[in-house]
C-alpha positions as CSV (number, residue, x, y, z in Angstrom):
1,X,-5.7,-3.9,60.8
2,X,-6.8,-2.8,57.3
3,X,-7.0,0.7,55.9
4,X,-10.5,2.0,55.8
5,X,-12.4,2.1,52.5
6,X,-13.6,5.5,51.4
7,X,-17.0,6.2,50.0
8,X,-17.5,9.3,47.9
9,X,-20.8,11.0,48.8
10,X,-20.4,14.0,46.4
11,X,-18.0,15.8,44.2
12,X,-17.6,19.6,43.9
13,X,-15.4,21.4,41.4
14,X,-12.6,23.5,42.8
15,X,-13.5,26.6,40.9
16,X,-16.6,27.6,42.8
17,X,-17.7,31.2,43.4
18,X,-15.4,33.2,45.7
19,X,-16.5,32.8,49.3
20,X,-18.6,29.7,48.5
21,X,-17.6,26.4,50.2
22,X,-20.2,23.9,48.9
23,X,-18.1,20.9,49.8
24,X,-17.7,22.0,53.4
25,X,-21.4,22.9,53.7
26,X,-22.4,19.5,52.3
27,X,-20.0,17.7,54.7
28,X,-21.4,19.8,57.6
29,X,-25.0,18.7,56.6
30,X,-23.9,15.1,56.6
31,X,-22.2,15.4,60.0
32,X,-25.4,16.9,61.4
33,X,-27.1,13.8,60.3
34,X,-24.6,11.6,62.1
35,X,-22.3,10.7,59.2
36,X,-18.6,11.3,59.8
37,X,-18.1,13.0,56.4
38,X,-15.0,15.0,55.6
39,X,-13.7,16.9,52.6
40,X,-10.6,15.9,50.7
41,X,-9.0,17.1,47.5
42,X,-8.7,14.8,44.5
43,X,-5.7,16.2,42.6
44,X,-6.3,14.0,39.6
45,X,-9.7,15.4,38.9
46,X,-9.2,18.8,40.6
47,X,-12.4,18.3,42.6
48,X,-13.2,18.4,46.3
49,X,-14.7,15.1,47.5
50,X,-17.0,14.6,50.4
51,X,-16.1,11.2,51.8
52,X,-16.9,8.9,54.6
53,X,-14.5,6.2,55.8
54,X,-15.8,2.7,56.6
55,X,-13.6,0.0,58.1
56,X,-12.9,-2.9,55.9
57,X,-13.9,-6.4,56.8
58,X,-11.1,-8.9,57.4
């Protein structure tokens, strides 16, 4: 079984306004539309990424 590929839907900088969670809000909107989106941290760019996993073919 292959590891899933990740598709980045959107990037959000870590330093957003206090109390604001735009990445989580965007992921929730995507989930409401049936996409299994989730938020991960990209340490190299210091961004929150909203991603979806898709199984690889093979």
